[in-house]
Jmol script that loads the backbone (N, CA, C; Angstrom):
load data "model"
ATOM      1  N   MET A   1      -0.650  -2.078  82.861  1.00  0.00           N
ATOM      2  CA  MET A   1      -0.600  -3.570  82.795  1.00  0.00           C
ATOM      3  C   MET A   1       0.218  -3.971  81.639  1.00  0.00           C
ATOM      4  N   MET A   2       0.625  -5.150  81.961  1.00  0.00           N
ATOM      5  CA  MET A   2       1.573  -5.844  80.880  1.00  0.00           C
ATOM      6  C   MET A   2       1.196  -7.326  80.489  1.00  0.00           C
ATOM      7  N   MET A   3       1.162  -7.708  79.348  1.00  0.00           N
ATOM      8  CA  MET A   3       0.885  -9.129  78.978  1.00  0.00           C
ATOM      9  C   MET A   3       2.116  -9.876  78.380  1.00  0.00           C
ATOM     10  N   ILE A   4       2.375 -10.909  79.031  1.00  0.00           N
ATOM     11  CA  ILE A   4       3.621 -11.586  78.864  1.00  0.00           C
ATOM     12  C   ILE A   4       3.018 -12.896  78.020  1.00  0.00           C
ATOM     13  N   ALA A   5       3.635 -13.077  76.756  1.00  0.00           N
ATOM     14  CA  ALA A   5       3.209 -14.089  75.864  1.00  0.00           C
ATOM     15  C   ALA A   5       4.304 -14.705  75.262  1.00  0.00           C
ATOM     16  N   ASP A   6       4.072 -15.790  74.552  1.00  0.00           N
ATOM     17  CA  ASP A   6       5.161 -16.531  73.752  1.00  0.00           C
ATOM     18  C   ASP A   6       5.139 -15.993  72.299  1.00  0.00           C
ATOM     19  N   ARG A   7       6.072 -16.607  71.639  1.00  0.00           N
ATOM     20  CA  ARG A   7       6.305 -16.146  70.139  1.00  0.00           C
ATOM     21  C   ARG A   7       5.033 -16.641  69.358  1.00  0.00           C
ATOM     22  N   GLY A   8       4.151 -17.337  69.646  1.00  0.00           N
ATOM     23  CA  GLY A   8       2.850 -17.680  69.029  1.00  0.00           C
ATOM     24  C   GLY A   8       2.060 -16.451  68.809  1.00  0.00           C
ATOM     25  N   HIS A   9       2.290 -15.387  69.730  1.00  0.00           N
ATOM     26  CA  HIS A   9       1.370 -14.086  69.649  1.00  0.00           C
ATOM     27  C   HIS A   9       2.072 -12.944  69.169  1.00  0.00           C
ATOM     28  N   VAL A  10       3.014 -13.213  68.133  1.00  0.00           N
ATOM     29  CA  VAL A  10       3.974 -12.097  67.691  1.00  0.00           C
ATOM     30  C   VAL A  10       3.422 -11.233  66.526  1.00  0.00           C
ATOM     31  N   ARG A  11       2.332 -11.597  66.034  1.00  0.00           N
ATOM     32  CA  ARG A  11       1.707 -10.620  64.979  1.00  0.00           C
ATOM     33  C   ARG A  11       1.785  -9.189  65.266  1.00  0.00           C
ATOM     34  N   PRO A  12       2.119  -8.379  64.334  1.00  0.00           N
ATOM     35  CA  PRO A  12       1.833  -6.989  64.765  1.00  0.00           C
ATOM     36  C   PRO A  12       0.538  -6.475  65.020  1.00  0.00           C
ATOM     37  N   ALA A  13      -0.494  -7.112  64.291  1.00  0.00           N
ATOM     38  CA  ALA A  13      -1.844  -6.669  64.687  1.00  0.00           C
ATOM     39  C   ALA A  13      -2.293  -7.009  66.113  1.00  0.00           C
ATOM     40  N   PHE A  14      -1.693  -7.916  66.564  1.00  0.00           N
ATOM     41  CA  PHE A  14      -1.930  -8.339  68.102  1.00  0.00           C
ATOM     42  C   PHE A  14      -1.380  -7.363  69.038  1.00  0.00           C
ATOM     43  N   ARG A  15      -0.021  -6.978  68.702  1.00  0.00           N
ATOM     44  CA  ARG A  15       0.682  -6.001  69.374  1.00  0.00           C
ATOM     45  C   ARG A  15      -0.131  -4.546  69.368  1.00  0.00           C
ATOM     46  N   GLU A  16      -0.648  -4.211  68.107  1.00  0.00           N
ATOM     47  CA  GLU A  16      -1.266  -2.948  68.015  1.00  0.00           C
ATOM     48  C   GLU A  16      -2.684  -3.079  68.873  1.00  0.00           C
ATOM     49  N   ALA A  17      -3.277  -4.224  68.856  1.00  0.00           N
ATOM     50  CA  ALA A  17      -4.572  -4.146  69.513  1.00  0.00           C
ATOM     51  C   ALA A  17      -4.351  -4.132  71.087  1.00  0.00           C
ATOM     52  N   LEU A  18      -3.138  -4.632  71.485  1.00  0.00           N
ATOM     53  CA  LEU A  18      -2.934  -4.562  73.044  1.00  0.00           C
ATOM     54  C   LEU A  18      -2.383  -2.972  73.270  1.00  0.00           C
ATOM     55  N   ASN A  19      -1.640  -2.347  72.324  1.00  0.00           N
ATOM     56  CA  ASN A  19      -1.354  -0.980  72.709  1.00  0.00           C
ATOM     57  C   ASN A  19      -2.496  -0.140  72.630  1.00  0.00           C
ATOM     58  N   GLY A  20      -3.610  -0.470  71.783  1.00  0.00           N
ATOM     59  CA  GLY A  20      -4.817   0.368  71.764  1.00  0.00           C
ATOM     60  C   GLY A  20      -5.627   0.166  72.920  1.00  0.00           C
ATOM     61  N   LEU A  21      -5.386  -0.827  73.817  1.00  0.00           N
ATOM     62  CA  LEU A  21      -6.170  -1.105  75.132  1.00  0.00           C
ATOM     63  C   LEU A  21      -5.295  -0.634  76.233  1.00  0.00           C
ATOM     64  N   GLY A  22      -4.195  -0.014  76.016  1.00  0.00           N
ATOM     65  CA  GLY A  22      -3.337   0.550  77.015  1.00  0.00           C
ATOM     66  C   GLY A  22      -2.528  -0.642  77.707  1.00  0.00           C
ATOM     67  N   ILE A  23      -2.349  -1.778  77.049  1.00  0.00           N
ATOM     68  CA  ILE A  23      -1.563  -3.011  77.575  1.00  0.00           C
ATOM     69  C   ILE A  23      -0.122  -2.998  76.981  1.00  0.00           C
ATOM     70  N   LYS A  24       0.950  -3.081  77.821  1.00  0.00           N
ATOM     71  CA  LYS A  24       2.291  -3.154  77.319  1.00  0.00           C
ATOM     72  C   LYS A  24       2.445  -4.706  76.902  1.00  0.00           C
ATOM     73  N   ALA A  25       3.017  -5.048  75.751  1.00  0.00           N
ATOM     74  CA  ALA A  25       3.237  -6.257  75.344  1.00  0.00           C
ATOM     75  C   ALA A  25       4.712  -6.713  75.719  1.00  0.00           C
ATOM     76  N   SER A  26       4.896  -7.775  76.297  1.00  0.00           N
ATOM     77  CA  SER A  26       6.165  -8.495  76.414  1.00  0.00           C
ATOM     78  C   SER A  26       6.107  -9.683  75.722  1.00  0.00           C
ATOM     79  N   ILE A  27       6.488  -9.697  74.288  1.00  0.00           N
ATOM     80  CA  ILE A  27       6.322 -11.001  73.422  1.00  0.00           C
ATOM     81  C   ILE A  27       7.671 -11.028  72.684  1.00  0.00           C
ATOM     82  N   GLY A  28       8.353 -11.989  72.949  1.00  0.00           N
ATOM     83  CA  GLY A  28       9.581 -12.294  72.072  1.00  0.00           C
ATOM     84  C   GLY A  28       9.386 -12.448  70.666  1.00  0.00           C
ATOM     85  N   GLY A  29      10.368 -11.905  69.983  1.00  0.00           N
ATOM     86  CA  GLY A  29      10.214 -11.901  68.521  1.00  0.00           C
ATOM     87  C   GLY A  29      10.727 -13.199  67.861  1.00  0.00           C
ATOM     88  N   ARG A  30      10.221 -13.255  66.589  1.00  0.00           N
ATOM     89  CA  ARG A  30      10.827 -14.602  65.902  1.00  0.00           C
ATOM     90  C   ARG A  30      12.134 -14.313  65.344  1.00  0.00           C
ATOM     91  N   LYS A  31      12.890 -15.325  65.227  1.00  0.00           N
ATOM     92  CA  LYS A  31      14.248 -15.086  64.734  1.00  0.00           C
ATOM     93  C   LYS A  31      14.438 -14.732  63.366  1.00  0.00           C
ATOM     94  N   ASP A  32      13.411 -14.993  62.627  1.00  0.00           N
ATOM     95  CA  ASP A  32      13.398 -14.700  61.117  1.00  0.00           C
ATOM     96  C   ASP A  32      12.860 -13.136  60.935  1.00  0.00           C
ATOM     97  N   ARG A  33      12.556 -12.452  61.953  1.00  0.00           N
ATOM     98  CA  ARG A  33      12.038 -11.195  61.854  1.00  0.00           C
ATOM     99  C   ARG A  33      13.110 -10.076  61.499  1.00  0.00           C
ATOM    100  N   ASN A  34      12.731  -9.367  60.465  1.00  0.00           N
ATOM    101  CA  ASN A  34      13.599  -8.294  60.042  1.00  0.00           C
ATOM    102  C   ASN A  34      14.042  -7.157  60.972  1.00  0.00           C
ATOM    103  N   ILE A  35      13.135  -6.725  61.714  1.00  0.00           N
ATOM    104  CA  ILE A  35      13.388  -5.594  62.705  1.00  0.00           C
ATOM    105  C   ILE A  35      13.195  -6.336  64.060  1.00  0.00           C
ATOM    106  N   PRO A  36      14.206  -6.356  64.958  1.00  0.00           N
ATOM    107  CA  PRO A  36      14.209  -6.938  66.157  1.00  0.00           C
ATOM    108  C   PRO A  36      13.211  -6.124  67.136  1.00  0.00           C
ATOM    109  N   VAL A  37      12.607  -7.044  67.960  1.00  0.00           N
ATOM    110  CA  VAL A  37      11.644  -6.456  68.854  1.00  0.00           C
ATOM    111  C   VAL A  37      12.129  -6.666  70.383  1.00  0.00           C
ATOM    112  N   GLU A  38      11.994  -5.580  71.201  1.00  0.00           N
ATOM    113  CA  GLU A  38      12.372  -5.785  72.635  1.00  0.00           C
ATOM    114  C   GLU A  38      11.384  -6.825  73.204  1.00  0.00           C
ATOM    115  N   ASP A  39      12.034  -7.875  73.804  1.00  0.00           N
ATOM    116  CA  ASP A  39      11.217  -8.912  74.223  1.00  0.00           C
ATOM    117  C   ASP A  39      10.911  -8.915  75.761  1.00  0.00           C
ATOM    118  N   GLY A  40      11.560  -8.233  76.534  1.00  0.00           N
ATOM    119  CA  GLY A  40      11.306  -8.224  77.987  1.00  0.00           C
ATOM    120  C   GLY A  40      11.748  -9.389  78.629  1.00  0.00           C
ATOM    121  N   THR A  41      13.003  -9.600  78.434  1.00  0.00           N
ATOM    122  CA  THR A  41      13.661 -10.723  79.180  1.00  0.00           C
ATOM    123  C   THR A  41      13.494 -11.017  80.427  1.00  0.00           C
ATOM    124  N   LYS A  42      13.623 -10.039  81.299  1.00  0.00           N
ATOM    125  CA  LYS A  42      13.438 -10.012  82.649  1.00  0.00           C
ATOM    126  C   LYS A  42      12.082 -10.402  83.072  1.00  0.00           C
ATOM    127  N   TRP A  43      11.155 -10.365  82.128  1.00  0.00           N
ATOM    128  CA  TRP A  43       9.746 -10.659  82.467  1.00  0.00           C
ATOM    129  C   TRP A  43       9.615 -12.265  82.172  1.00  0.00           C
ATOM    130  N   HIS A  44      10.363 -12.650  81.252  1.00  0.00           N
ATOM    131  CA  HIS A  44       9.971 -14.055  80.585  1.00  0.00           C
ATOM    132  C   HIS A  44      10.882 -15.054  81.678  1.00  0.00           C
ATOM    133  N   LYS A  45      11.925 -14.562  82.311  1.00  0.00           N
ATOM    134  CA  LYS A  45      12.716 -15.547  83.031  1.00  0.00           C
ATOM    135  C   LYS A  45      11.853 -16.178  84.150  1.00  0.00           C
ATOM    136  N   PRO A  46      11.102 -15.527  85.001  1.00  0.00           N
ATOM    137  CA  PRO A  46      10.433 -16.098  86.064  1.00  0.00           C
ATOM    138  C   PRO A  46       9.224 -16.820  85.395  1.00  0.00           C
ATOM    139  N   ARG A  47       8.630 -16.552  84.292  1.00  0.00           N
ATOM    140  CA  ARG A  47       7.595 -17.285  83.655  1.00  0.00           C
ATOM    141  C   ARG A  47       8.189 -18.559  83.094  1.00  0.00           C
ATOM    142  N   LYS A  48       9.296 -18.664  82.616  1.00  0.00           N
ATOM    143  CA  LYS A  48       9.934 -19.822  82.041  1.00  0.00           C
ATOM    144  C   LYS A  48      10.083 -20.893  83.247  1.00  0.00           C
ATOM    145  N   LYS A  49      10.542 -20.288  84.330  1.00  0.00           N
ATOM    146  CA  LYS A  49      10.830 -21.105  85.581  1.00  0.00           C
ATOM    147  C   LYS A  49       9.491 -21.704  85.931  1.00  0.00           C
ATOM    148  N   VAL A  50       8.565 -21.182  86.023  1.00  0.00           N
ATOM    149  CA  VAL A  50       7.201 -21.590  86.503  1.00  0.00           C
ATOM    150  C   VAL A  50       6.734 -22.694  85.505  1.00  0.00           C
ATOM    151  N   GLU A  51       6.901 -22.411  84.111  1.00  0.00           N
ATOM    152  CA  GLU A  51       6.546 -23.304  83.202  1.00  0.00           C
ATOM    153  C   GLU A  51       7.333 -24.592  83.118  1.00  0.00           C
ATOM    154  N   ARG A  52       8.664 -24.431  83.359  1.00  0.00           N
ATOM    155  CA  ARG A  52       9.324 -25.789  83.562  1.00  0.00           C
ATOM    156  C   ARG A  52       8.904 -26.474  84.693  1.00  0.00           C
ATOM    157  N   MET A  53       8.463 -25.998  85.896  1.00  0.00           N
ATOM    158  CA  MET A  53       7.891 -26.631  87.055  1.00  0.00           C
ATOM    159  C   MET A  53       6.873 -27.356  86.570  1.00  0.00           C
ATOM    160  N   PHE A  54       5.743 -26.694  85.942  1.00  0.00           N
ATOM    161  CA  PHE A  54       4.602 -27.494  85.622  1.00  0.00           C
ATOM    162  C   PHE A  54       5.010 -28.662  84.419  1.00  0.00           C
ATOM    163  N   ASP A  55       6.128 -28.387  83.640  1.00  0.00           N
ATOM    164  CA  ASP A  55       6.335 -29.491  82.848  1.00  0.00           C
ATOM    165  C   ASP A  55       6.800 -30.691  83.534  1.00  0.00           C
ATOM    166  N   ARG A  56       7.553 -30.343  84.507  1.00  0.00           N
ATOM    167  CA  ARG A  56       8.014 -31.580  85.441  1.00  0.00           C
ATOM    168  C   ARG A  56       6.800 -32.252  86.160  1.00  0.00           C
ATOM    169  N   LEU A  57       5.920 -31.293  86.548  1.00  0.00           N
ATOM    170  CA  LEU A  57       4.861 -31.982  87.173  1.00  0.00           C
ATOM    171  C   LEU A  57       3.911 -32.975  86.324  1.00  0.00           C
ATOM    172  N   LYS A  58       3.761 -32.296  85.100  1.00  0.00           N
ATOM    173  CA  LYS A  58       2.956 -33.219  84.124  1.00  0.00           C
ATOM    174  C   LYS A  58       3.749 -34.537  83.650  1.00  0.00           C
ATOM    175  N   ASP A  59       5.083 -34.522  83.867  1.00  0.00           N
ATOM    176  CA  ASP A  59       5.912 -35.837  83.715  1.00  0.00           C
ATOM    177  C   ASP A  59       5.274 -36.744  84.762  1.00  0.00           C
ATOM    178  N   TRP A  60       5.007 -36.416  85.924  1.00  0.00           N
ATOM    179  CA  TRP A  60       4.306 -37.262  86.954  1.00  0.00           C
ATOM    180  C   TRP A  60       3.077 -37.779  86.567  1.00  0.00           C
ATOM    181  N   ARG A  61       2.861 -38.913  86.245  1.00  0.00           N
ATOM    182  CA  ARG A  61       1.492 -39.224  85.674  1.00  0.00           C
ATOM    183  C   ARG A  61       0.435 -39.249  86.807  1.00  0.00           C
ATOM    184  N   CYS A  62       0.771 -39.586  87.994  1.00  0.00           N
ATOM    185  CA  CYS A  62      -0.101 -39.579  89.188  1.00  0.00           C
ATOM    186  C   CYS A  62      -0.857 -38.213  89.291  1.00  0.00           C
ATOM    187  N   ILE A  63      -0.163 -36.949  88.911  1.00  0.00           N
ATOM    188  CA  ILE A  63      -0.676 -35.747  89.070  1.00  0.00           C
ATOM    189  C   ILE A  63      -1.587 -35.503  87.849  1.00  0.00           C
ATOM    190  N   ALA A  64      -1.115 -35.783  86.714  1.00  0.00           N
ATOM    191  CA  ALA A  64      -1.939 -35.494  85.486  1.00  0.00           C
ATOM    192  C   ALA A  64      -3.304 -36.335  85.569  1.00  0.00           C
ATOM    193  N   THR A  65      -3.375 -37.513  86.132  1.00  0.00           N
ATOM    194  CA  THR A  65      -4.432 -38.288  86.069  1.00  0.00           C
ATOM    195  C   THR A  65      -5.241 -38.331  87.394  1.00  0.00           C
ATOM    196  N   SER A  66      -4.724 -37.634  88.497  1.00  0.00           N
ATOM    197  CA  SER A  66      -5.302 -37.530  89.783  1.00  0.00           C
ATOM    198  C   SER A  66      -5.496 -39.056  90.432  1.00  0.00           C
ATOM    199  N   PHE A  67      -4.333 -39.857  90.440  1.00  0.00           N
ATOM    200  CA  PHE A  67      -4.377 -41.008  91.054  1.00  0.00           C
ATOM    201  C   PHE A  67      -4.416 -40.774  92.531  1.00  0.00           C
ATOM    202  N   ASP A  68      -3.682 -39.737  93.044  1.00  0.00           N
ATOM    203  CA  ASP A  68      -3.504 -39.583  94.463  1.00  0.00           C
ATOM    204  C   ASP A  68      -4.874 -38.899  94.946  1.00  0.00           C
ATOM    205  N   ARG A  69      -5.691 -39.751  95.654  1.00  0.00           N
ATOM    206  CA  ARG A  69      -6.977 -39.437  96.015  1.00  0.00           C
ATOM    207  C   ARG A  69      -6.938 -38.642  97.520  1.00  0.00           C
ATOM    208  N   CYS A  70      -5.779 -38.863  98.236  1.00  0.00           N
ATOM    209  CA  CYS A  70      -5.759 -38.195  99.520  1.00  0.00           C
ATOM    210  C   CYS A  70      -5.215 -36.837  99.327  1.00  0.00           C
ATOM    211  N   THR A  71      -5.614 -35.913 100.077  1.00  0.00           N
ATOM    212  CA  THR A  71      -5.087 -34.430  99.901  1.00  0.00           C
ATOM    213  C   THR A  71      -3.657 -34.353 100.271  1.00  0.00           C
ATOM    214  N   HIS A  72      -3.364 -34.944 101.463  1.00  0.00           N
ATOM    215  CA  HIS A  72      -1.806 -34.935 101.813  1.00  0.00           C
ATOM    216  C   HIS A  72      -0.874 -35.638 100.934  1.00  0.00           C
ATOM    217  N   ALA A  73      -1.369 -36.645 100.138  1.00  0.00           N
ATOM    218  CA  ALA A  73      -0.450 -37.373  99.151  1.00  0.00           C
ATOM    219  C   ALA A  73      -0.424 -36.531  98.046  1.00  0.00           C
ATOM    220  N   PHE A  74      -1.421 -35.809  97.504  1.00  0.00           N
ATOM    221  CA  PHE A  74      -1.321 -35.128  96.374  1.00  0.00           C
ATOM    222  C   PHE A  74      -0.454 -33.888  96.674  1.00  0.00           C
ATOM    223  N   ILE A  75      -0.586 -33.058  97.889  1.00  0.00           N
ATOM    224  CA  ILE A  75       0.230 -31.966  98.031  1.00  0.00           C
ATOM    225  C   ILE A  75       1.522 -32.384  98.085  1.00  0.00           C
ATOM    226  N   SER A  76       1.972 -33.405  98.723  1.00  0.00           N
ATOM    227  CA  SER A  76       3.416 -33.671  98.868  1.00  0.00           C
ATOM    228  C   SER A  76       3.915 -34.208  97.579  1.00  0.00           C
ATOM    229  N   THR A  77       3.070 -34.660  96.671  1.00  0.00           N
ATOM    230  CA  THR A  77       3.618 -34.904  95.291  1.00  0.00           C
ATOM    231  C   THR A  77       3.917 -33.802  94.454  1.00  0.00           C
ATOM    232  N   CYS A  78       3.013 -32.803  94.859  1.00  0.00           N
ATOM    233  CA  CYS A  78       3.270 -31.392  94.048  1.00  0.00           C
ATOM    234  C   CYS A  78       4.482 -30.654  94.653  1.00  0.00           C
ATOM    235  N   ALA A  79       4.756 -30.791  95.900  1.00  0.00           N
ATOM    236  CA  ALA A  79       5.738 -30.039  96.562  1.00  0.00           C
ATOM    237  C   ALA A  79       7.139 -30.753  96.230  1.00  0.00           C
ATOM    238  N   SER A  80       7.171 -31.964  96.135  1.00  0.00           N
ATOM    239  CA  SER A  80       8.447 -32.596  96.023  1.00  0.00           C
ATOM    240  C   SER A  80       9.193 -32.327  94.659  1.00  0.00           C
ATOM    241  N   PRO A  81       8.799 -32.034  93.528  1.00  0.00           N
ATOM    242  CA  PRO A  81       9.316 -31.693  92.381  1.00  0.00           C
ATOM    243  C   PRO A  81       9.925 -30.115  92.608  1.00  0.00           C
ATOM    244  N   GLY A  82       9.090 -29.386  93.186  1.00  0.00           N
ATOM    245  CA  GLY A  82       9.326 -28.078  93.441  1.00  0.00           C
ATOM    246  C   GLY A  82      10.722 -27.914  94.433  1.00  0.00           C
ATOM    247  N   LEU A  83      10.675 -28.737  95.329  1.00  0.00           N
ATOM    248  CA  LEU A  83      11.787 -28.671  96.195  1.00  0.00           C
ATOM    249  C   LEU A  83      13.124 -29.109  95.448  1.00  0.00           C
ATOM    250  N   SER A  84      12.935 -30.180  94.588  1.00  0.00           N
ATOM    251  CA  SER A  84      14.104 -30.736  94.013  1.00  0.00           C
ATOM    252  C   SER A  84      14.710 -29.696  93.032  1.00  0.00           C
ATOM    253  N   SER A  85      13.764 -29.014  92.333  1.00  0.00           N
ATOM    254  CA  SER A  85      14.246 -27.968  91.294  1.00  0.00           C
ATOM    255  C   SER A  85      14.711 -26.707  91.856  1.00  0.00           C
ATOM    256  N   SER A  86      14.398 -26.568  93.160  1.00  0.00           N
ATOM    257  CA  SER A  86      15.012 -25.333  93.888  1.00  0.00           C
ATOM    258  C   SER A  86      16.344 -25.373  94.276  1.00  0.00           C
ATOM    259  N   GLY A  87      17.028 -26.660  94.295  1.00  0.00           N
ATOM    260  CA  GLY A  87      18.321 -26.839  94.744  1.00  0.00           C
ATOM    261  C   GLY A  87      18.360 -27.186  96.232  1.00  0.00           C
ATOM    262  N   HIS A  88      17.322 -27.333  96.945  1.00  0.00           N
ATOM    263  CA  HIS A  88      17.434 -27.592  98.345  1.00  0.00           C
ATOM    264  C   HIS A  88      17.344 -29.148  98.402  1.00  0.00           C
ATOM    265  N   GLU A  89      18.172 -29.611  99.378  1.00  0.00           N
ATOM    266  CA  GLU A  89      18.143 -31.179  99.594  1.00  0.00           C
ATOM    267  C   GLU A  89      17.080 -31.368 100.568  1.00  0.00           C
ATOM    268  N   PRO A  90      16.339 -32.550 100.383  1.00  0.00           N
ATOM    269  CA  PRO A  90      15.260 -32.974 101.226  1.00  0.00           C
ATOM    270  C   PRO A  90      15.737 -33.295 102.728  1.00  0.00           C
TER     271      PRO A  90
END
end "model"
wireframe off; spacefill off
backbone 0.3
color backbone group
């Protein structure tokens, strides 16, 4: 099992607790750390892509406040930023 986390969970005690449970940690190290840590970049790239998509969705106020009451309107609003960020033309 693997836990992917951001730099907010970089404390050595947190990593040791995960190792004690048999969980591999993929946590990026801070820039001011003396000893570099393997961050598992291949695991973070897809995670960052999903986070950016949700950030774009949050920019759309109608999704954040649920102004779209109809299911088909809500789903189309959610799908349109995903299509535009994937590089496909509508």
